[in-house]
C-alpha positions in Angstrom: 176.4 99.2 25.6 177.3 99.0 22.0 180.6 97.3 21.2 182.8 98.3 18.2 185.7 96.6 16.6 188.6 98.2 14.8 190.5 96.2 12.1 193.3 98.7 12.3 193.9 98.2 16.0 192.5 94.7 16.2 190.8 95.9 19.4 187.2 96.3 20.7 185.7 99.5 22.1 182.6 100.1 24.2 180.6 103.3 23.4 180.3 105.3 26.6 183.4 103.7 28.2 186.0 104.6 25.6 186.4 108.3 24.8 188.2 107.7 21.5 187.1 105.1 19.0 189.0 104.7 15.7 187.4 105.8 12.5 187.5 102.3 11.0 185.6 100.8 14.0 182.4 98.9 13.1 179.7 97.7 15.4 180.1 94.1 16.5 177.5 91.8 18.2 178.3 90.3 21.6 178.0 86.8 20.1 180.6 87.6 17.4 182.8 89.2 19.9 182.7 86.1 22.2 183.2 83.5 19.4 186.0 85.3 17.5 187.8 87.5 20.1 186.7 86.5 23.6 187.0 82.7 23.1 188.3 81.8 19.7 188.5 78.1 18.7 191.9 76.5 19.0 194.0 76.4 15.8 192.2 79.5 14.4 193.4 83.0 13.8 191.5 86.2 13.1 190.8 87.5 9.6 188.5 90.3 8.4 185.8 90.6 5.9 185.3 93.5 3.5 183.4 95.4 6.2 186.2 95.0 8.7 184.4 92.5 10.8 186.5 89.7 12.3 186.1 86.0 11.6 188.2 82.9 12.2 190.3 81.0 9.7 192.6 78.0 10.1 196.1 78.8 11.3 198.5 78.6 8.4 201.1 75.8 8.6 204.3 77.1 10.1 207.2 76.9 7.7 209.7 78.5 10.1 211.5 75.2 11.0 211.8 74.0 7.4 212.9 77.4 6.3 215.6 77.5 8.9 216.6 74.0 8.0 216.8 74.9 4.3 218.9 78.0 5.0 221.3 75.8 7.1 221.5 73.3 4.2 222.2 76.2 1.8 224.8 77.7 4.0 226.6 74.4 4.5 226.5 73.7 0.7 228.0 77.2 0.0 230.7 76.7 2.6 231.6 73.3 1.2 232.2 74.8 -2.3 234.3 77.8 -1.4 237.5 75.8 -1.5 236.8 74.7 -5.0 236.2 78.3 -6.1 239.3 79.6 -4.3 241.5 76.8 -5.7 240.5 77.8 -9.2 241.1 81.5 -8.6 244.4 80.7 -7.0 245.5 78.6 -9.9 244.6 81.3 -12.3 246.4 83.9 -10.2 249.7 82.0 -10.0 249.5 81.0 -13.6 249.4 77.2 -13.2 247.0 74.8 -15.0 243.6 74.9 -13.6 241.8 71.8 -12.3 238.5 73.1 -13.5 237.7 74.1 -17.1 236.5 77.6 -17.7 233.0 76.1 -18.3 233.1 74.2 -15.0 234.1 77.3 -13.1 231.2 79.2 -14.6 228.8 76.4 -13.7 230.2 76.4 -10.2 229.6 80.2 -9.9 226.1 79.9 -11.3 225.3 77.1 -8.8 226.6 79.1 -5.9 224.5 82.1 -7.0 221.4 79.9 -7.3 222.1 78.8 -3.7 222.2 82.4 -2.6 218.9 83.1 -4.4 217.2 79.9 -3.0 215.4 81.6 -0.1 213.8 84.1 -2.4 212.4 81.3 -4.7 208.6 80.8 -4.6 209.3 77.1 -4.0 211.4 77.8 -0.9 211.7 75.9 1.5 210.5 72.8 -0.3 213.6 70.6 -0.4 212.6 68.9 -3.6 213.1 72.2 -5.4 216.6 72.9 -4.1 219.2 74.1 -6.7 220.9 71.1 -8.2 224.7 70.9 -8.2 226.5 70.1 -11.4 227.3 66.4 -11.4 231.1 66.9 -11.8 231.3 68.6 -8.4 231.0 65.3 -6.6 234.0 64.0 -8.5 236.1 67.0 -7.2 235.3 66.3 -3.5 236.4 62.6 -3.6 
C-alpha cells in the first residue's frame, strides 16, 4: 500500500484505506515514515522540506520559564514605581512643591513605558537587555 503524508494535516494516509487524501499529500517511503513519524528520535521535532516531506530537527530551547520570569520581574518593577508616579501627580494636583523635577518625572514615565514594551523587544527575555532605570530612582526609594 502506498503511504502519503500531508504537511497541512501533519498526518499520513494509506491509499486504498483512506477515502479522502488531502491535495497537499505527497508519497512517503515506509523508512521515512518510521524514522520521522513512527519512531522519531528523542529531542527532535518535525519540520518539512520544500516538497512537503517531513524531516527531524532539534527541538528549540524552551524560553517559556525565562519569559514568565522576566514578565514577573517587569510587573514587580512597574508596581514598585507606581507610588513615585502617583506622588508626583498628587503633588501637582494639590499645588505643592514636587519631589521630582519635571525632567525626572518624564524619565520615570519613559522608563515605565519601556518596561511595558519589554516583552515585545527582540532581546526579550534576556535579562541583560532589560530596560535600565534612571539612577536617581534608587535614591527615591531609600
